[in-house]
N, C-alpha and C positions, 0 to 999 in steps of 0.2 A: 902728552896726550893720555898716557896711562894714569898719571896722577889725577887728571881732570875726571877721567872715567871712575876711578876709585872714590874720588870726592863726591861725585854725584850718587854713586851706589851707597856710600856711607850715609849721606844725607837722606836718601830715600829710605834706607833701612831704619834710621832713627824716626822718621816721620811715621812709618808704618807701625813700629813698635809703640810709639807714644799714643797713636790713635787706638791701637788695640787695647792698651791699658786703660784708657779713659772711657771706652765704650761700655755701657752697662746694658745688660740684657734683661731688662725688667719685663716680665710677662704681664700683660694687662688682662684683666678678667672681663669677660663680656657680662655686664651687669644683668641684662634681661635674661640671658640663658642661665646664669648661675642662680638668680632669684627663682626662676621657674623650677629648676632642679630642687632647690631648697624647699619650696612650697609643696612640690609633689612628694618629696620624702617625708615631710611633716604630715601630709594627708594620709599617707600609707600607714603611719604609726598611730596617729590620734584623729579623732573626729573633731573637725573645726567647722564653724558656720561659714557660709559663703562670703559674707561681708568681711569676716576676719581674714579669710584667705587673700582677698584683694588687698587689704591693709598690710598684711605680712609681706606680700609680694612687693608692694610699693616701698615699704620700709627696707627690704633687702636690696632692691634696686638702688635706692638712695645710699645705702651702706657701701655697696660695691663701687659706685661712682665716686664716693668720697675717698675710699681706699685707693682707687686708681689715681685720683688727683693729688693725693698726699705726697709731699716731697720727701719726707723722712720716715724712718721706721718708728720713731717715738710718736709721731703724729698719727701714724696708722694704728698703733696700739691704743691710743686715746679714742680714736674713732670707733674701733672695734668694741671697746668697753662701753662707750656711750650708746651705740646701737644695740648691743646685747642687753643692756639694762632696759631699753625701750621694748625690745622683743620679749623679754621675760615678763614684763607687765601685761602682755597680751594673753598669757596663759595662766590658768589656775594651778594650784599645787599638784593636783592629780595629773594634769597634762604634762607639767614639767618632770614629774617622776617617770612618766611613760617615755618622754623624750630622752631622759637620762639612761634608759635601758639600751639605747643605741649610742655608744660613746663617740663614734665617728661623726654622726649627725650633730650630737650635742656640742662637740668641740667646734665643728664648722659654724654652728649658729651662735654660740655664746663665748667663744674664746678667740 
């Protein structure tokens, strides 16, 4: 009886350990909320036309959704680069320089 109990305990221990090792705690980003934060931070730093604000928000929502859906880290980096290139095209040189004065925002938007 003791042997059966230890065998069940050992099996349960292996199952729990294996499950704990395979679980990934990937934190998903809320695309709408993060895009709204990005846009409000951009507006605080530079003046942007209203139609461009909506386009930037849409682009950022698409970016965060694509990042959430990406299975691998290499795919995520490709997505980030593609969307950062599109976003850089929305700003002129002066606006990009002003955005560069806030390194945390610049990194969040373009890296």
